[in-house]
Structures are given as structure tokens and as C-alpha cells.
C-alpha positions in Angstrom: 0.0 0.0 0.0 1.1 3.6 -0.6 0.7 6.3 1.9 -2.6 7.5 0.5 -4.1 4.0 0.9 -2.7 3.6 4.4 -4.2 7.0 5.4 -7.7 5.5 5.0 -7.1 3.3 8.1 -5.5 6.0 10.2 -8.6 8.2 10.6 -10.8 8.9 13.7 -13.1 6.0 14.5 -11.0 3.4 12.6 -9.8 0.4 14.5 -6.2 -0.8 14.3 -4.4 -3.7 16.0 -0.7 -3.3 16.6 1.5 -6.4 16.7 4.7 -5.8 18.7 3.2 -2.7 20.4 5.8 -2.9 23.3 8.7 -1.4 21.2 9.6 2.2 21.6 8.5 3.3 18.2 5.3 1.3 18.3 4.4 2.7 21.8 4.7 6.3 20.7 2.9 5.5 17.4 0.0 4.0 19.4 -0.3 7.1 21.5 -0.2 9.4 18.5 -2.9 7.4 16.8 -5.0 7.4 19.9 -4.7 11.2 20.0 -5.9 11.3 16.4 -9.0 9.4 17.4 -8.0 6.0 16.1 -9.2 3.1 18.3 -6.0 1.1 19.1 -5.4 -2.4 20.5 -2.1 -4.1 20.7 -0.1 -7.3 21.6 3.4 -8.1 22.5 5.3 -11.3 23.5 6.5 -9.9 26.9 4.7 -7.9 29.5 6.4 -4.6 30.5 6.0 -1.4 32.3 5.5 0.3 28.9 2.5 -2.0 28.2 1.0 -1.1 31.6 1.4 2.6 30.7 -0.5 2.1 27.5 -3.3 0.3 29.4 -3.5 3.3 31.7 -4.0 5.4 28.7 -7.0 3.3 27.7 -5.4 1.1 25.1 -6.4 -2.6 25.3 -3.2 -4.8 25.5 -2.7 -8.5 25.1 0.4 -10.4 26.2 1.3 -13.1 23.7 0.1 -13.5 20.1 -3.2 -15.2 19.3 -5.5 -14.9 16.3 -8.4 -13.7 18.3 -6.5 -10.7 19.5 -7.0 -9.0 16.1 -10.7 -8.8 16.8 -12.7 -6.5 14.6 -9.7 -4.4 13.6 -9.9 -2.8 10.2 -6.1 -2.9 9.8 -3.0 -4.3 11.5 0.2 -2.4 12.1 3.3 -4.5 12.7 6.8 -3.9 13.9 9.6 -5.0 11.7 10.2 -8.0 14.0 6.7 -9.4 13.4 6.9 -11.7 10.3 4.3 -13.4 8.3 4.4 -16.5 10.4 3.2 -14.5 13.5 -0.3 -15.9 14.3 -1.9 -12.5 14.2 -0.2 -11.5 11.0 -1.0 -14.8 9.3 -4.7 -14.5 10.4 -5.0 -11.0 9.1 -3.5 -12.0 5.7 -5.9 -15.0 5.4 -8.9 -12.8 6.1 -7.9 -9.9 3.9 -7.2 -7.4 6.7 -4.6 -4.8 5.4 -1.2 -5.0 7.0 0.6 -1.7 7.5 4.3 -1.4 8.3 5.2 0.7 11.2 7.3 3.1 9.1 4.4 3.5 6.7 2.1 4.6 9.5 4.7 7.2 10.7 5.0 8.5 7.1 1.3 9.1 7.0 1.2 10.8 10.4 4.0 13.2 9.4 1.6 14.6 6.8 -0.4 16.1 9.7 2.4 18.3 10.8 3.7 21.5 9.3 7.3 20.5 10.3 8.4 16.9 10.1 12.1 16.8 11.1 13.7 13.4 10.4 17.3 12.7 11.6 19.2 10.0 9.7 22.8 8.8 9.4 24.9 5.8 10.0 25.6 7.0 13.6 24.7 9.9 15.8 21.0 9.7 15.2 19.8 9.3 18.8 22.1 12.0 20.2 21.2 14.5 17.4 17.4 13.8 17.8 17.8 14.4 21.5 19.6 17.7 20.9 16.8 18.8 18.4 14.2 17.9 21.0 15.9 20.0 23.7 16.1 22.9 21.2 12.5 22.7 20.1 11.3 22.5 23.7 13.3 25.5 24.6 11.7 27.3 21.7 8.2 26.3 23.0 7.4 24.4 19.8 5.7 21.6 21.8 7.0 18.8 19.5 5.9 15.2 19.2 9.1 13.1 19.4 10.1 9.6 18.6 13.7 8.8 19.6 15.7 5.6 19.7 16.8 5.9 23.3 15.6 7.2 26.6 16.0 10.9 26.9 16.3 12.1 30.5 14.4 15.3 29.8 11.4 13.2 28.7 12.0 10.3 31.0 11.0 8.3 27.9 11.9 7.7 24.3 8.9 9.6 23.0 6.7 12.6 23.6 3.2 13.5 22.4 3.0 17.2 21.8 0.3 19.6 20.6 2.5 21.7 18.4 3.0 21.7 14.6 6.3 19.9 14.7 7.2 16.2 14.8 10.8 14.9 15.3 11.8 11.3 14.4 15.0 9.4 14.5 15.0 7.8 11.1 16.7 4.5 10.3 17.9 3.4 6.9 17.8 -0.4 7.7 15.4 -2.1 5.3 14.9 1.3 3.8 12.4 2.1 6.5 13.0 5.9 6.3 11.8 5.8 2.7 8.2 5.5 4.0 8.6 8.8 5.8 7.4 12.3 4.7 10.1 14.7 6.0 9.9 18.5 5.5 13.4 18.7 6.9 15.7 15.7 6.4 19.0 15.6 8.3 21.8 13.4 7.1 24.7 13.1 9.6 27.0 10.7 7.8 26.8 7.8 5.3 29.1 4.8 5.9 29.0 1.0 5.3 26.6 -0.7 7.7 23.7 -3.1 7.7 25.5 -5.0 4.9 23.1 -8.0 5.6 20.6 -5.8 3.7 22.5 -3.3 1.6 24.9 -4.5 -1.1 27.7 -2.0 -0.6 28.3 1.7 0.2 27.0 2.8 -3.2 23.7 1.0 -2.4 23.5 2.8 1.0 24.3 6.1 -0.6 21.5 5.6 -3.1 19.1 4.9 -0.3 20.1 8.1 1.5 19.7 10.1 -1.7 16.2 8.8 -2.1 15.5 9.8 1.5 16.7 13.3 0.8 14.5 13.6 -2.2 11.4 12.9 -0.1 11.5 16.6 1.1 9.3 19.0 -0.9 11.0 20.7 -3.8 9.8 24.2 -2.9 9.8 24.6 0.9 11.6 21.4 2.1 15.1 21.4 3.4 18.0 18.9 3.4 20.6 19.4 6.1 23.7 17.4 5.4 27.4 17.1 6.4 29.8 19.0 4.2 32.7 17.0 5.5 31.6 13.4 5.5 32.6 11.8 2.2 29.8 9.3 2.1 27.1 12.0 2.6 28.8 14.4 0.1 28.9 11.6 -2.5 25.3 10.6 -1.8 23.9 14.1 -2.3 26.0 15.4 -5.1 24.0 17.7 -7.3 20.8 17.1 -5.3 17.8 18.9 -6.7 16.5 20.0 -3.3 17.0 23.1 -1.0 20.1 22.3 1.0 22.0 23.5 4.1 25.4 21.9 4.9 27.2 21.8 8.2 30.7 20.9 9.4 33.4 21.7 11.9 35.2 24.1 9.4 33.2 23.7 6.2 29.6 24.2 5.3 26.9 26.8 5.5 26.7 26.1 9.2 30.1 25.7 11.0 32.0 26.3 14.2 34.4 29.1 15.0 36.4 29.9 18.2 36.3 26.3 19.4 37.7 25.8 22.8 37.7 22.9 25.3 37.1 22.6 29.0 37.6 19.0 30.2 36.6 17.6 26.8 33.4 19.8 26.7 33.3 22.3 23.9 32.5 26.0 23.7 32.1 27.5 20.2 30.3 30.0 18.0 27.9 28.8 15.4 28.1 30.6 12.1 25.2 30.3 9.7 25.6 31.4 6.1 28.4 33.8 7.1 26.6 35.4 10.1 27.0 34.6 13.8 24.0 32.6 15.0 24.6 31.3 18.5 27.3 30.7 21.1 27.2 27.2 22.5 28.5 25.5 25.6 27.9 21.8 25.3 26.9 19.6 28.2 28.3 16.5 26.6 31.9 15.7 25.7 33.7 14.9 22.5 34.3 16.3 19.0 31.7 14.0 17.5 29.1 15.8 19.7 30.2 19.2 18.3 29.3 17.8 14.9 26.0 16.5 16.2 25.3 19.9 17.7 26.1 21.7 14.5 23.6 19.4 12.6 20.9 20.1 15.2 21.6 23.9 15.0 21.5 23.8 11.2 18.1 22.1 11.4 16.9 24.7 13.9 18.2 27.6 11.8 16.3 26.2 8.8 13.2 26.0 10.9 13.5 29.7 12.0 14.3 28.8 15.6 15.7 31.7 17.6 19.4 31.5 18.7 18.6 31.6 22.4 16.6 28.3 22.1 19.6 26.7 20.4 21.9 27.9 23.2 19.6 26.8 26.0 18.7 23.5 24.4 22.3 22.4 23.7 23.5 23.6 27.1 20.9 21.5 28.8 21.4 18.3 26.8 23.3 15.8 28.9 23.0 12.8 26.5 20.6 9.9 25.9 20.6 6.7 27.9 23.4 4.4 26.7 25.2 7.2 25.0 28.5 7.6 27.0 26.4 7.3 30.1 28.2 7.4 33.5 27.0 4.4 35.5 29.2 4.5 38.6 32.5 3.2 39.9 34.0 -0.2 40.7 37.4 -0.9 42.3 38.0 2.9 42.0 37.5 2.9 38.2 34.8 4.9 36.5 32.3 2.9 34.4 30.7 4.4 31.3 28.4 2.7 28.9 27.7 3.3 25.3 25.6 1.8 22.5 28.3 2.1 19.9 28.4 -0.8 17.5 30.2 0.6 14.4 33.9 1.2 14.2 33.5 4.9 13.6 31.4 5.2 16.8 34.0 3.3 18.8 36.7 5.6 17.4 34.7 8.7 18.4 34.3 7.4 22.0 38.1 6.6 22.3 38.9 10.1 20.8 36.8 11.6 23.5 38.2 9.5 26.3 41.8 10.4 25.2 41.3 13.9 26.6 39.8 12.9 29.9 43.0 12.2 31.8 42.5 8.5 32.8 45.6 6.4 33.4 44.2 3.4 31.5 41.3 2.7 29.2 39.6 -0.7 29.6 37.2 -1.4 26.7 34.7 -4.2 27.2 33.3 -4.7 23.7 30.4 -6.8 22.6 30.1 -7.0 18.8 26.5 -6.7 17.4 25.4 -9.2 14.8 27.5 -11.7 12.8 27.0 -9.9 9.5 28.3 -6.6 10.8 31.3 -8.2 12.5 32.3 -10.0 9.4 31.7 -7.0 7.0 33.6 -4.5 9.2 36.1 -7.0 10.7 39.3 -5.1 9.7 38.0 -1.8 10.9 37.0 -3.3 14.3 40.5 -4.8 14.6 42.2 -1.4 14.0 40.1 0.6 16.4 40.3 -2.0 19.1 44.1 -1.8 19.1 43.8 1.6 20.7 42.6 1.0 24.3 45.1 -0.1 26.9 43.1 -3.2 27.8 40.5 -4.9 25.6 38.1 -7.6 26.7 35.8 -9.0 24.0 32.5 -10.7 24.7 30.8 -13.1 22.3 28.9 -11.6 19.4 25.3 -10.5 20.2 23.2 -12.3 17.6 20.2 -10.0 17.7 18.0 -11.1 14.7 20.7 -13.4 13.1 21.9 -17.0 13.2 25.6 -17.6 12.7 25.7 -18.5 9.1 29.0 -16.5 8.8 30.8 -19.0 11.1 32.4 -16.1 13.0 33.2 -15.5 16.7 34.6 -12.7 18.8 37.6 -15.0 19.3 38.5 -14.3 15.7 38.7 -10.6 16.6 40.8 -11.2 19.7 43.2 -13.3 17.7 44.0 -10.2 15.6 44.3 -7.7 18.4 47.5 -8.0 20.4 46.9 -8.3 24.2 43.2 -8.5 23.9 41.2 -11.3 25.6 38.1 -13.2 24.4 35.8 -14.1 27.3 32.8 -16.2 26.3 30.6 -15.5 29.3 29.7 -12.4 31.3 30.8 -14.2 34.4 34.3 -14.5 32.9 34.2 -10.8 32.0 33.2 -9.7 35.5 36.0 -11.9 37.0 38.5 -10.3 34.6 37.4 -6.8 35.6 37.6 -7.6 39.3 41.2 -8.7 38.8 42.1 -5.8 36.6 40.3 -2.6 37.4 42.0 0.0 39.7 41.7 3.7 40.6 42.6 5.9 37.6 41.0 3.5 35.1 37.9 4.2 32.9 35.9 1.1 32.0 33.9 1.3 28.8 31.1 -1.2 28.3 30.4 -0.9 24.6 27.9 -2.5 22.2 24.2 -2.5 21.2 23.4 -5.7 23.0 23.2 -6.4 26.7 26.9 -5.7 27.6 25.7 -2.8 29.9 24.6 -5.4 32.4 28.2 -6.3 33.2 28.8 -2.8 34.5 25.5 -2.7 36.3 26.2 -5.9 38.1 29.7 -4.9 39.2 28.4 -1.6 40.6 25.6 -3.4 42.4 28.1 -5.8 43.8 30.4 -3.1 45.1 27.5 -1.2 46.6 26.4 -4.3 48.4 
């Protein structure tokens, strides 16, 4: 179905059933649809606090998947993890009930907003979406927000607003973002990733170019990096209004950049004129780039400079984005969701300026396909920390058809250790960590639990 056909089922009084409603994007989608007057029910495999919150809002929730849960729904919306063999999906297909992909529903909803700000890129999406949220709230735009991680300001990963602006983190995997309807499309960077779906970098660039061309020709805007080669190549000669950003190059760039304990102060210059003076609340050069992207989007949306300054100063990061967790054996533990070599490099660059005696990196690779495709890059970046402990690969959605293990990485990284279980990792950290160290638990899986358990152990 195209967006026009989907819109028929997302109107007041229509009944939709959402399969996999417990996911962050699906929960926020359910609440937006309810606000629009759609009658929503939903199911998920696991009970959760999020499901209870939806119930408190008046949405009927089922735990588990059964055919009778679909009820008299006129359409079914599914998360990407709900395949055709799901009982509810199979029943809907057999009975001619339209099945709508989550991204399609969001794409239709965006059409109800004057401003639809979509933040895309290989990495940095969650942080930049969070920065944009802080700026727009400071500007009193009352945005609706869907973000890929918990934002402390919201105490959630989403927000339902009454303003004319919607902000969404926009993922390229399976070309999901091509169902969106952005008025402002932000492209942070374009690098090889998700190579279990995309053929190569050229294929990824083609997808991002299609995403950029979704903005309206007359009054839309593409905000893109002037310094990232992949983004520059993807958008060469793009036939859309465009605003570029970068540390030194681009329509929006930084001047007078200074550092205070790895946190940046700088002026933002927009199209040759001073726009804002920023003092970031999060460390690292990569966050300067993210802030410039957020500021460029704000400038393109006519947001006043004071809101940019206030929003970026108050942003302290999203959950699992260089999040301080506590201490163990006198060492500081930070956790980060990074699962791409460029993201790992950005974290290590940031930590280099923080004055720790040793950097202990506890890394959990994410998916077999990514580990194999980016193997050499992972090896190079993991040579940098003083101590590297590598957990087994987090499978996520995959089976190990690649016949690869984290032990293969460890064999190529001098001095690193492969530890197959979290119990072994914790034992190694008990024996190794000391005052003056920083321990980084890194990966998009469940590696964060290692740090959490050690901190709990120390605190008794």
C-alpha cells in the first residue's frame, strides 16, 4: 500500500491492532494514533512497564500472540520484528485485513504536521534527535518526538505534543525511512553498515539520496554534512534546497572552538553570520558535529538562537550514549551503545582527553554480519585501548551463518582477551580494574549489564 491507501485506516473512529506494540517506536505510534481518534489495541510477547502505561491510557493490551487478538480491527500495524508466520499477521493475511508497516504509519502521520524533522545517518541519530528535542522544547514548539533511546528530559523515548512539529529518529535499515514524509531531512553521515541488507556503500548512498529527495521541492530542506565523504557523495547535485554543516566547512560551521575537560565551547556561524554561542553539556568532538547538525536544522526552521543555546547547554545525553554508570574498584564505568567502528573511534577520541591512566574497553560486537563485514575496521580501532576484553557476538536477529566468533577478533588484536561469558568478563574486571581507570562497556546488545552488576556488587 502507498501512503494514500494507508491513510484510509488512520482516521478517527477506525480500529487498528498493533503487533509488537511494546517497542519504543510502536508505543509512541499507538499514543499518537489514539490522540488522532483511532481506536487502538495491541499485543506483545513480553509484559512490561510500557504496556502497563499504554493500558493506563485506555489502550487494550494482550500479552502473547493469538489470532483472536486481532478482533474487529480494520487494519493491522506491525513492527519489523513481526513476520508473516506470526499468528496474528497470518490470520490478518488470510482474512484480507490490510497489514501496515510501522514506518508507513509514521510516514502518513507526518503529513499532519507543518514541520516533520527526520534525523538520519549511520551513527549519531539518537544524540542529534535528542539535541533537536531540547532545542525545540526550549523554543516552545511543543513537538511530538520519537527517539531511539531514553532521553532524561522526557524520562522516555517519546513525547506526544500539541505543536505543529514532529521529530523522528530515522533508520535506513530495510529502507524504513523511505516511507517517511520529511519536510526537513538531516543526514549526519553515510558509511558502510547493515550489509546484511545493503549490497555496498553505493547502495547505501542511493538509499540516503532517495530519503533526501522525499522533502518537498519548494519549501523542504535537506541538512547534510559538508565533511563526511559518504554524505557528500550521496547528495552530489541534489535537486532540493540544502543547508550543509561541518566543523570548518559548510553553510553552518563552528568558530572559536575551545575545550574545558573535553566539553566544547564555540560559536555557530550560519551562512556567514553569527547565529549562536554554544557551551555543550556532553563531551567529544563528535558531539560538536551533532550539535552543528541540530543547530542547522533549527536555523532552517527559524528557531531563535537563544533556544539553540539553551537546548544544547541542557542536553546531557541519551541513555546508553556515553552514560556514566558508577564506579568499581575505584574505576569509573561508562556505557555506550556504539556498534560501528566509527562510533568506537569517536568514543576513544573523547576519552583520550579525559586524563585517565588506562582505558579498559569491554566490547560486545553486534550481529555476525556486521562483525564480518567490518572486521578489519574493528580490529584497527580495538588496538587503541590499553586493555580490551571482548564478549561473544550479540546475535540479535541473526543466526551464525557467517561462522564467525569474537575469538576471531581477539586473535588479531595484540593483548586482547576473548571471554565467552559475562561471568568471565566480570571476573577479569575484578582482577584488573583499579583507581585511575575508565571502564567502557560498549555495544548495542546487553553488555551494559556487566557494569551494572559490578556496581551493584560493590554497593552491596
